[in-house]
N, C-alpha and C positions, 0 to 999 in steps of 0.2 A: 735551491740551500744555497750562501755565498759556502765561499774554500775559507774559508778562516774557522764556520760552523762546523765543513768535516769535518775539519783539520784537528779543533778542537775535542774529536769522538773516535778521534786513535790512538790508541797508547803504540807507543814507541816504547823497544826495547833493542837490546843486541846478545846473540853468544856467540862461545867463542866456535873457532875450529882451532886446529890442530895436527901440528908434522907430527911423527912418529917419537919426536923425542919429548914430545908433549911441552910445547911452548906452543906459545899462541899465535898461529900465519895469518887471521882473519877475525872480524866481526863478521857475521851478515844480519844484520836489521829486520824487525821483526816485527812488524803493523800490524796488529789486531783491530777488528773495527764493528766489533761484534760484538761486544760488552752492554750490558744490564744492567740499568744500576741495583734499588734495595723492591722496587715499586714493579720489579719487572719488564721496563722500559728499555727497548732491544736499539741502542744507537745505530743513523745512518748507517749505508755502509754499498758501494760498487764498485766496477772500475775504476768508473772518472774519480770515481773518492778517495781511494789508495792513489792513485796517478797527483791528483794534488796534495792531498798526503807531501805526500815524499816530498816533492816543494818547495812545500811549509816549510817542510823541515829544515831542509836546505838552506831557506834562507832566512827565518827565524832563531837556530839555534846558534848552525855554525857545528855542521857534520860535524868538523876535527873534534868537536870537544866530546862527542859519544862514542868514538874512531879512533881516535886517537895519530898517530903515524903508518895503523895498520892496519890491511886490505878490507875495503868491503863487501860481505854480497849484499845484492839485492836482489830481490824479491822482482823484474815486473812484469804490467799485463801488460795482453793484445795491442790498448793504443798507448803504451809509450815505444813497446817494437818498431810493432807499423810506421814510428814516426809525426801518431798526430798530436802527442805530448812531447813536449821537443825532452833531451836530457837535463835533465837540472848541474852533471857532470862530466869532468873528463873520460879519457884512459887507468891515465893515468895511476886510482885511489880503487879503480872498481874492479869488481865482474857484475858480467850481468847474467842472472836465473833463468832459464825461461821453467817459464808452469812444468807440469806435470799436463794440465788441466787444456793448455793453449792446443789449438785444433795444429797440425804441422801440417804448412799449402803450400801457395808459390809464396807465397807473399810472405811470410815468417821467412821460409829460406832465406828472401831477397836483405828482405833486413837484418835479418843476423848475419850473410853473408858483405854485408854495407858493414856492420856494425863493428864486424874483423876484420874487413880492414880496415880498419879506422882504430886497434889495435887497442880493442876490448879483448876478455880473460869470456870466455863464452864460460859457463856451465848448465846442466837439466839434469833439474831436479826430480827428485821424486823416480827415480831413473828408470824399470822394466820394459824389458828386449822386447825388440817388435822387430824385426823384415823392413818396413815399412820409412822405420825412423832411422836404418839406414843415411838417409844428405844430411840427418841435422847431427846425428855420431860424427857426422866427415868435417865439421865444422866448430864442435866441444874441446872447452882444452878443461874440460874437470865435469864429472860425470857423475850424483851423487846418488843413490844408491839406501834405498831406506831398510834396517836390521828388517827391521816391524812385514817390508810388503812380502818378507822372501823368506823359503825355509833355507835352514843350512845347506844342505842340497842344489837349490836354486838357487847362491846363493855363489855357491864355486861355481856354476857355472853361467853362469855372469859371469863375474873376475876372472875366465879362461877366456870366452869371448871377447872383452873390451881394451881384454890386454892386448890382442892384435889391435887395435886400434891406439892412433899417438893420442890417451887422455892420460890423467891422471883420473885415482879412481878416489870418490871422497865420500867413506863411512858415514851414517848421519845413523839418529835416536840409538847410540852407543850409549848402552843404561851401564853395564858393568863392566867391571874388570876381565872376564874372561870373558865376554864381546871385543874389546879392546884389539885382545892378548887375538886372538881368530883372530882380524879384518886386515893383522895388523898381522899374524905368518900369510897372510892370502896378500899382504904388495899393494895394502891402503897405501893409497899418501898420507889422507888427512881424514879426522874424523873430530866429527859434533855432537854434539849432543852432553851429557848432566850425567856423567862416572866419576867425571875427575870431582869432583865435589861431593860425591859418596860416599863409604870407606870402604878398601880391596877388604881384601881375603881378611878376617880379623881371627884372629887367637890370642895365645896366649900364651907369648913372646912379652916379658920384659919393656919397655919402650928403651930409648936407648939413652943414653945420658944426660945427654941437651936438652932431648925435649922429659927426661925427668927435672931436672933444673930450669927448661920457658915453664914447666905443669905449674914445680910448684913456687916460681913468681909474681902467679896470677896465679893460685890460691892467697899468697900473702896480699896483692892486690886489689880483692873480694871482700878484706873486711872490712866493713865500713863503719869500723873508727880504727883507721888506718893514720897516723900522725905524718906528717914532712919526716921524723928526723929516720922514724921506721923505709918512705918509703926512701928515700936518700942515703939510705944505709941498705939497701935491693935495692939501689940501681947502681950504688958505687960501691958493689962486690961483677960487674959485667961491666969492664968499657968502653963492651961494643953496643950497647944497649947505652949506657949514661952519655956518648958523642951524639950516640940517634939523633937519642930524644931533648937533647941541647938543639942542638942543630936544625931539627923542625921548631919549637920554639925561636928560635932566634927567625926564621922564615918569614917568606912576609906573607903567609896565609893567615901570622900573627900578628902583623905591620905593632910588634913592639914599640916605646920611646925611645930605645936604652938598646943597646948585645943585654947578654946578659949570659955569669958565670954560673951563675948554679940551680937546682931547682926554687931554690929558700927566695932565692931575685923569684923568680920566675912566678910563685904563688902567690905575691905584691901585685901584681900586673894581674891574673887568672882565674886568681881562688885552688885552689886544693883538689876539689874537683875534677874540674882539667888537665890538673899536670899528672890527677893518678890517671884515670880516662886515657894520657894524651901515650902515660907508660905501661898501661896495658898493651894497646895496639903495640909500642914498640918490640913487646914480650911477643905479642904471636905470631908478626914478622921475623920474626927468630927458630918459631919452631919448621921444618924443614917441614911443606907435602907434595906432594903429588905435581902438584905444578904453579906455579907461578900465580896459573886464572883466579888458585880454588885465593891467593888471597887477594886479590881485588873484587873476585865477588863476596869476598868476607865484608870486604870496606864496601862494599856501594851496599854493601844488604841492611849495614848498618849508620851507614849513616841515611838510609828509606824513612830506618824507622824509628831513629831520633825525628827526625818534623814531621814522614805521618801519627805522630806519636797520639801525639791530640787528639787524633779526630775517633781514638780507640781507646777514647778515656784514658791514658795509659803517660807515667812520668817517660820523656823525652829521655835522660837518662839511660834510665831501664831499656827503654825502647831501644837507646845504644847498643847498650850492652848485651842485650837479646840476639838482634843482631851480629854483634860479633861473636859471639860463641856458639852457634848454628853451625856451623859447619867444625868445629873441635872434631869431629867424630874421626871425619874423614881427612880434616889430617894427623890424626894423628893413631888410628884405624884400630881404633877400640870403642865400641858401647858408649853411644851417651852417660847410661844411667853408670857405669862403669866411672866414668872418667865424672860423673860431677856428684857426687861419694864422695871425692876429695878436693872438690872447690866448698867453698862455704857464700856461695845463698840463698838469699833467698826464693822461699817453696815457690814463688811465681813468677822466679823468672827458669827455674828446675822444671812449671810443670809444662811450660810453657816448650820448650827446651824438647823436654820428652815426647809432649803428643801434646800441643799446639793449646795447653790448656785456657782459661780465660780470653779475658778482652788480650792478654799480650799475646797469649797465643795463636786467636785472631787476627792479631796486627802482625806477626813473622810470617802463620801464613798465608797471607795479603801481598807481603815484598816478595817472598819468594815466591808465587803466586805470577806475578809480576811480569818477573827477572826473568822467570822461566816462560814464559808467554803465553801461562793455564788459566793467568786473570778471569772469568768467567759475568762476577757481577762486584759495582764498585760500591763503596756508602752512601751515601743521601748525599753529608755534608764536603762530598771529594770530588772534585770535579776531573776527566781527565785531563785539559785542559795544563792539572794543581799536579796531574801527577808525572804527563811529561817532563814539564818545569822541573819537581823532585828528584829523578831522574838519570836527568843530563847534569843536573848540578850534584847528585851526589858521585858523578862516571867521572866527574871531571874532577871532582877536587878526589876522590878515591885515585888514579892517574897524577895530581900534582903530590899526590902525599906519597905514591909509591918511588918515586921517583928523588923520594927524602930518604928514602927506611932501608 
């Protein structure tokens, strides 16, 4: 099987890694090669295939489009570690992860020593402590501990042992705010999981005034009959929103023939739907979230849903809006049904956001599953190569947009 065929059968995604302040420290690159199409045919996968797709990804996409200027954690197969296949990157931006199922023998120890001497950061993945692992622990810079693999007491014991070593600790599969706070208290340095895009403890406290204002603006923008006069009036009430929106519209992303000074001018070039969508995006950015990564994830999810919508018999604009609003409960720490009651959305979007109902719900669930590396089945009318290209394009678009807003 050629390397192109192998590479086009393995999906690429990323997962954020946070520091104690919930700033994005790095991204782990996720490669998924055991996907099946709707007829149940599983794609080819294996050690060599994973190695080849890493090379292919770096050469074809340019990995900076996926992780920007952040560090990248990457799982290495034995073939990469032992030098059978050369690394397509240097030590400046990548952390080498040694998987838990790789047998730690003299060959691996010597290989890791070599990488360490070259300046690479070494991480041990899904770590479970055993005495015989001491030689590799001594070479590690970061040790990743899977929270689901240990009881709370075992977790505490692992931390006590590993704190005696010169390593940083990274908690994997952090799914709740409570788990994050526990690991933070125990002295972990980094955190990985999807707790950041889920609501924290939901209570009956009223929303802060700034979030109420943002929600009211989002409410008004979802009116299907809103006019340009009404949008101008709404946006002009928030100088920051008005400035950011015009700055975005005048950016290279739109390549307008001349600088626009008002929304009305922009409508002439871009149309009311586009202006409405971008006003909605900027309004979303004004909602303070637990992490900047929530907004990044939101933008990528929305763009992917927009691009993939036709494959699910959905309207692209509707797909975009469903993706954009999907983490609203995490951003406002309120139940989604409660928030949707105050938004004049079509029932199709509400059903998709609450229960993944209908074709739109299937689209949204597909995008979220891809984002989290949990995708199992790909529709017949989408290739994995197309998925990868859509994901990379959406990621690059989100990075560029965040720089503007």
